[in-house]
C-alpha positions as a Python dict, from the first residue, in 0.01 Angstrom:
ca = {
    (1, 'M'): (0, 0, 0),
    (2, 'K'): (-92, -52, 419),
    (3, 'V'): (302, 4, 689),
    (4, 'L'): (388, -214, 889),
    (5, 'S'): (653, -86, 1168),
    (6, 'I'): (862, -342, 1385),
    (7, 'R'): (1021, -309, 1684),
    (8, 'V'): (1396, -440, 1559),
    (9, 'S'): (1808, -475, 1818),
    (10, 'E'): (2019, -288, 1623),
    (11, 'Q'): (2219, -645, 1596),
    (12, 'E'): (1891, -772, 1400),
    (13, 'K'): (1825, -418, 1163),
    (14, 'A'): (2190, -437, 1066),
    (15, 'M'): (2168, -892, 979),
    (16, 'L'): (1834, -722, 774),
    (17, 'V'): (2051, -472, 609),
    (18, 'R'): (2331, -724, 535),
    (19, 'R'): (2097, -982, 382),
    (20, 'A'): (1895, -752, 184),
    (21, 'K'): (2207, -595, 56),
    (22, 'A'): (2352, -963, -83),
    (23, 'A'): (2037, -1034, -212),
    (24, 'G'): (2026, -712, -421),
    (25, 'V'): (1714, -560, -220),
    (26, 'S'): (1568, -310, 6),
    (27, 'S'): (1541, -399, 361),
    (28, 'G'): (1177, -361, 328),
    (29, 'A'): (1153, -573, -68),
    (30, 'L'): (1332, -852, 144),
    (31, 'V'): (1084, -857, 440),
    (32, 'R'): (838, -880, 151),
    (33, 'Q'): (988, -1194, 16),
    (34, 'L'): (1030, -1346, 353),
    (35, 'I'): (639, -1305, 412),
    (36, 'N'): (534, -1444, 73),
    (37, 'A'): (831, -1726, 84),
    (38, 'A'): (707, -2081, 139),
    (39, 'P'): (539, -2145, 481),
    (40, 'L'): (768, -2325, 723),
    (41, 'T'): (670, -2664, 825),
    (42, 'T'): (688, -2682, 1221),
    (43, 'A'): (793, -3041, 1298),
    (44, 'A'): (450, -3126, 1447),
    (45, 'E'): (278, -3075, 1076),
    (46, 'L'): (580, -3318, 957),
    (47, 'L'): (465, -3547, 1239),
    (48, 'A'): (149, -3554, 1141),
    (49, 'E'): (224, -3623, 768),
    (50, 'M'): (425, -3908, 848),
    (51, 'E'): (129, -4047, 1077),
    (52, 'E'): (-131, -3999, 794),
    (53, 'L'): (138, -4187, 569),
    (54, 'M'): (248, -4497, 829),
    (55, 'Q'): (-146, -4537, 825),
    (56, 'N'): (-144, -4566, 387),
    (57, 'P'): (154, -4847, 338),
    (58, 'Q'): (79, -4911, -12),
    (59, 'S'): (76, -4555, -90),
    (60, 'S'): (355, -4439, -406),
    (61, 'A'): (442, -4164, -174),
    (62, 'L'): (595, -4369, 141),
    (63, 'R'): (837, -4673, 11),
    (64, 'I'): (1029, -4776, 396),
    (65, 'R'): (1238, -5099, 400),
    (66, 'R'): (1116, -5306, 650),
    (67, 'Q'): (1415, -5490, 835),
    (68, 'S'): (1383, -5823, 950),
}
């Protein structure tokens, strides 16, 4: 296994330790869980997905009520 070194503030280190303790895992295990978690969706990605759905209004994935 490779080693990853990062610099964090004392406050960030304390936060990591608290979150790891609350999850019942080590700090390293928590970081690995976060790395392997589903990727975050950015606002730009959401906008692109919405624009794609809007181009196909018959899509079953999108049901929009149009106000008259």
